[in-house]
C-alpha positions in Angstrom: -10.3 -46.9 -5.7 -13.2 -49.2 -6.6 -12.4 -52.7 -7.9 -12.3 -53.1 -11.7 -15.1 -55.7 -11.6 -17.4 -53.4 -9.7 -16.9 -50.5 -12.2 -17.5 -52.9 -15.1 -20.8 -54.2 -13.6 -22.1 -50.7 -12.8 -21.1 -48.9 -15.9 -20.5 -51.3 -18.8 -18.1 -49.7 -21.4 -17.0 -47.0 -19.0 -13.3 -47.4 -20.2 -14.0 -47.5 -23.9 -11.5 -45.9 -26.2 -9.1 -44.9 -23.4 -6.0 -43.4 -25.1 -4.2 -41.7 -22.2 -3.8 -42.5 -18.5 -2.8 -39.7 -16.2 -2.3 -40.6 -12.6 -2.4 -38.2 -9.7 0.4 -39.1 -7.3 -0.5 -42.5 -5.7 -3.1 -43.0 -8.4 -0.2 -44.5 -10.3 -0.5 -47.7 -8.3 -4.3 -47.5 -8.4 -4.1 -47.3 -12.2 -2.2 -50.6 -12.2 -5.0 -52.2 -10.2 -7.3 -51.3 -13.0 -5.0 -52.8 -15.5 -3.3 -49.7 -16.9 0.2 -48.4 -17.1 0.2 -44.7 -16.5 1.4 -42.5 -19.4 2.2 -39.7 -17.0 2.2 -39.2 -13.2 1.6 -35.7 -11.8 1.6 -34.2 -8.3 3.8 -33.7 -5.3 4.8 -37.4 -4.9 4.1 -37.6 -1.2 2.0 -40.7 -1.6 4.5 -42.5 -3.8 7.6 -41.5 -1.8 11.2 -41.6 -3.1 11.1 -45.3 -3.8 7.8 -45.2 -5.8 9.1 -42.3 -7.8 12.3 -44.1 -8.6 10.4 -47.1 -9.8 8.4 -45.0 -12.2 11.5 -43.3 -13.5 13.1 -46.7 -14.1 10.0 -47.7 -16.1 10.3 -44.6 -18.3 7.0 -43.2 -17.1 6.9 -39.4 -17.4 6.8 -37.5 -14.1 5.5 -33.9 -13.6 6.3 -33.1 -10.0 5.0 -30.2 -8.1 5.8 -28.7 -4.6 3.8 -30.0 -1.7 2.9 -26.4 -0.8 0.8 -25.4 -3.9 -2.5 -23.9 -4.9 -3.8 -26.9 -6.9 -4.7 -30.4 -5.7 -2.9 -33.3 -7.4 -6.2 -34.3 -9.0 -6.5 -30.8 -10.5 -3.0 -31.0 -11.9 -3.9 -34.4 -13.4 -7.0 -33.0 -15.1 -5.1 -30.0 -16.5 -2.3 -32.3 -17.7 -4.9 -34.4 -19.6 -6.4 -31.4 -21.3 -3.0 -30.1 -22.2 -2.4 -33.4 -24.0 -5.5 -32.9 -26.1 -8.1 -34.9 -24.1 -11.6 -34.1 -25.2 -13.3 -36.7 -22.9 -12.2 -37.4 -19.4 -13.1 -40.1 -16.9 -12.0 -39.5 -13.3 -11.8 -42.5 -11.1 -11.0 -42.7 -7.4 -12.1 -39.1 -6.6 -14.9 -39.8 -4.2 -13.4 -42.1 -1.5 -11.2 -41.6 1.4 -11.7 -40.1 4.8 -11.9 -36.4 3.8 -15.1 -34.9 2.6 -13.4 -31.7 1.6 -11.3 -33.6 -1.0 -14.4 -35.3 -2.4 -16.1 -31.9 -2.7 -13.1 -30.2 -4.3 -13.0 -33.0 -6.9 -16.7 -32.5 -7.7 -16.0 -28.8 -8.1 -13.3 -29.6 -10.6 -16.1 -30.4 -13.0 -16.5 -26.6 -13.3 -12.8 -26.0 -14.0 -12.4 -23.5 -16.9 -10.0 -26.0 -18.6 -12.9 -28.5 -18.9 -15.3 -26.2 -20.7 -16.8 -28.0 -23.7 -15.4 -31.4 -22.7 -17.3 -34.5 -21.7 -16.2 -35.3 -18.1 -17.5 -37.9 -15.6 -16.5 -38.9 -12.1 -17.0 -42.6 -11.4 -17.0 -45.0 -8.5 -18.7 -48.4 -8.2 -22.0 -46.8 -7.3 -22.0 -43.3 -8.7 -21.5 -41.5 -12.0 -21.4 -37.7 -11.9 -21.3 -35.0 -14.6 -21.9 -31.3 -14.8 -24.4 -30.1 -17.4 -23.9 -26.4 -18.2 -26.1 -24.3 -20.4 -24.5 -21.5 -22.5 -27.6 -19.3 -22.6 -27.0 -16.0 -20.9 -28.9 -15.2 -17.7 -32.3 -13.8 -18.6 -32.4 -15.1 -22.1 -35.8 -16.4 -23.4 -36.8 -19.8 -24.7 -36.9 -18.9 -28.4 -33.7 -19.7 -30.2 -31.9 -20.8 -27.1 -28.9 -23.2 -27.0 -30.0 -25.9 -24.6 -27.4 -28.1 -22.9 -28.4 -31.8 -23.0 -27.1 -35.2 -21.8 -28.1 -38.8 -22.5 -28.1 -41.0 -19.3 -27.8 -44.6 -20.3 -28.1 -47.2 -17.6 -30.2 -49.7 -15.9 -33.9 -49.1 -15.3 -34.7 -48.5 -11.7 -31.4 -46.8 -10.9 -31.5 -43.3 -9.4 -30.9 -39.9 -11.1 -30.5 -36.8 -9.0 -30.4 -33.3 -10.5 -28.8 -30.6 -8.3 -28.5 -26.9 -9.3 -24.9 -26.0 -9.2 -24.0 -22.5 -8.0 -27.3 -20.9 -9.2 -30.8 -21.8 -10.2 -31.2 -24.1 -13.1 -34.0 -23.0 -15.5 -35.9 -24.7 -18.3 -35.1 -28.2 -17.1 -36.6 -31.0 -19.3 -36.3 -34.7 -18.6 -37.2 -37.8 -20.5 -37.2 -41.4 -19.3 -37.5 -40.6 -15.6 -40.4 -41.5 -13.3 -40.9 -37.8 -12.2 -40.7 -35.7 -15.3 -39.8 -32.0 -15.6 -41.2 -30.0 -18.4 -39.3 -26.8 -19.0 -39.3 -26.2 -15.2 -36.9 -24.5 -12.8 -34.8 -26.2 -10.2 -33.9 -23.5 -7.7 -30.7 -23.7 -5.6 -31.4 -24.9 -2.1 -34.6 -27.1 -2.3 -34.1 -30.8 -2.8 -36.7 -31.3 -5.5 -34.3 -32.9 -8.0 -33.3 -35.7 -5.5 -33.8 -39.4 -6.2 -35.6 -39.5 -9.5 -35.8 -43.0 -11.2 -34.7 -44.1 -14.6 -37.7 -45.9 -16.2 -35.9 -47.5 -19.2 -32.4 -48.1 -20.4 -32.0 -44.5 -21.5 -33.0 -41.2 -20.0 -32.1 -37.6 -20.9 -32.0 -34.2 -19.3 -31.6 -30.7 -20.8 -31.7 -27.2 -19.5 -31.9 -23.7 -20.9 -29.9 -21.8 -18.3 -27.7 -22.5 -15.4 -25.8 -25.6 -14.4 -26.9 -29.0 -13.1 -24.9 -31.6 -11.2 -26.2 -34.9 -12.6 -25.7 -37.7 -10.1 -26.6 -41.3 -11.2 -26.7 -44.0 -8.5 -26.4 -47.6 -9.4 -28.5 -49.8 -7.1 -27.9 -53.5 -6.4 -30.4 -56.1 -7.4 -32.2 -55.6 -4.1 -32.7 -51.9 -4.8 -30.2 -50.6 -2.2 -27.1 -48.5 -2.7 
């Protein structure tokens, strides 16, 4: 879990209007490090252990426990629990660290979870902000009258913006406020053309006509390094 000060420095206002805190297992203690008391804790409880679970119960914090042997990750259970409670916007913190790449990848793939369709969701750490931009236009639809998906990317000039096709080719990609613009162009799955673009001002934007894009913003330090 990144320090609170680092998150605030990289993404000012990232925690604005937080109304619900859902912790995935040991994330209950990490939430406290960020200054929050969890509203609900979900998962199998293996990271908290009997003592940690007992302390949460004593505080009156709701627990939704699941078996260790299950199909879902604790993070997935937390995401679904938030949606079930009416969350329209989700910020997921602490999903990219640790020693296991497979867990980090699985957390990224949660951005495509059916329960999150139509919701604003970002994954954050002290260097990275990630979201999935998905167009609703059917495969093969033309430009006229299409329903473009769009996102505004506010941040510091000079920081990096990477656009990666997710699962299939992205088509009709348009960018504004980036050093290397795209003008209704495709980003095919496989090639790395969308890697390491640069925000030229405090606000950039990206839209697409069809497909999905993983939008990865990287906050650089003052010396320009990650």
